C-alpha positions, 0 to 999 in steps of 0.5 A: 296555301303558304309553302316553305321549301327548306334545304341544305342542298341548295347553291348558286351553281345548281343542282336538281333541287335548285332547279325544282325549287325555282320551277315551283316558285315560277308557278307560285308567283302566278297563283292568287293567295299563295305564298312561297318561302325559301330558307337556304344556307348562304354566306350572310343572314339575308331576306328578300321579298318579291311579291309573294315569294320570299327568300331567307339565307342563314349564314352557314360555313361550307361543307368540308372540302366543297366550295359550293354547298354549305352545312345549314346547321343553325336549326334555331334560326330556322324555327324562329323563321318558320315561327314567324312565317307559319307555313302550311307546307314545309317541303324538305329537300334534304334529309339532315337536321332540317326535316326534324326542325320542320317537324318540331314547328309541325307539332308546335304550329300545325301544318304538314311536312313533306319529304322530297327524297332526290337521292338514294342517300345510303347507297350513293352517299354512304357506302359507295364512297366508304367502300374503297376506304374501309372494305365492303363489310363495314361500308355495308354496315354503314349502309344498313345504319343509314337505311334505318335512319332514312326509314325513321325520318321519312315515316314521320312526314306527312307526305313523301315524294320519290322523284322516279319509280326507282326512288319511290320503290326504294323508299317503300322497300325501306318501310316507307309505304306512303312514299308517292312517285312525283317525277320532275320536269323539264321546261319544254319551250326553254329546252328545245332544238330551235336553240341550236346555234351554229355561231356557238359551236363555232365559238367551241372549235366545232367545224365541218361535220365534227361532233360535238359532245357536252356534259353539264353537271357538278365536277366531282367524283360522284358525277364521274366526269373523269370517265366521260373525259377519258372516253373521249380521249379514247374516241379521239385517238382510235376513231376512224371517222373524221366527225369523231377524230375532229370532235369537241367535248364541252364540260360545263360545271364547277367542283373539285375535279375541274383543275384536274379535268382541265389539266387532263383536257389540255393533253387530249385536246379539243376539250372545253371546260366551261364555267357552271352555266346558271342561265337556263336559256343559256344552258339550253342553247349550249345543249341544243347546240351539241350533237350527243350528251354523254354522262358517266354518272352511276347513281343517278336518281332522276337525271334532270340534266339528262331530261333537259338535253334530250328535251333539246334533241339530244341522244344521250350516252349514259351508264346502265344503272340507277335512273339512267336505265328509265331515261335512256331507251337503250339503242333507240334514243341513246346507249347505255354501257357498263359503269366506270368503263371509259373504254366500253362508253368509247367503244359504243360511241365509235360503233355508231355511225355519226349520222344516225345521232340526229334521228335518236335525238328526235326520238328523245325529244318526243319521248320526253315531251310525252313523259315530263312536264313541270305543270304536271309535276306541281299539280300532282304535288298540290293534290297531295298537300291538299289531301294531307292538309285536310287529313290533318285538319289544318 
């Protein structure tokens, strides 16, 4: 099988799409007779080959207002690569022009197109950001138009993958009846509590029985890192327990909110804003060295960073919305609070005996080990692809 992963949602500073594709490539590398092609935007047109893995970057401008993601608008360049490579499966990880390019190639040369749906596009990227600007009614109308687009696009895909039960049901409700649920996975050997490093804790100023909170992800409005930061400020100001008064918050990531977070963090004290951690082992060490993972993201569609933190033995304080409801067993391996409420998040943290966090983290690790595996993810994907290829006679 030759598989081509095609996406605009790819950057050196990570994200769920990048993590999934690289986990997929690791498995293709070990598959006899298999090839994996990756087409993504970049600063220049390049092609690199590493055994049975090939990577194309297509010169593309940055998304306006972003220094991370790029707009891959050169569909003809993509089509030329597809015609040269002739993949059996084209795996589209975004919902813009590229899936349509993949379908044009399918019409001319055969094969199948898989649509991997990782984000509730009409809600997360249309209605929610528009509502404060244009009001509920117009934002709702824009959402309806986008829902119609999503339905029209994904009905044309041979395979449709929703990365969580919530996302899969959302697609079905939109009229994409053949959508399947294939959860993402986690490398349980890399993301392991044994990576905990007292030296790293010391580097970040964590001393004695002080707690270390951690957040890893994009520093932008969608992810709500400011909610996490303001909750931490309230904990530092009002906690009665030394472990919380002396706590440290480490935020790892890049994005447009970083300067503001650094400035506010300096005012609060005990806040460390780090660069995005690209190396997976380094990220695992950071997570395992913390005590609690905190996220304010209300539109999480899977929560890969959350699962990785849980695999490292961390309890999670998240929000009662999106896929976070599936990832965190409220009161057992973490807590869920009201979205966009630093006060609620801070109160829940302060109401918890610091001695309870390790046991909650151990339960989180056990649950992730039972439910999530990259090997299981890709075995299911390959089965779906082979069945679709057989159905098309490819």
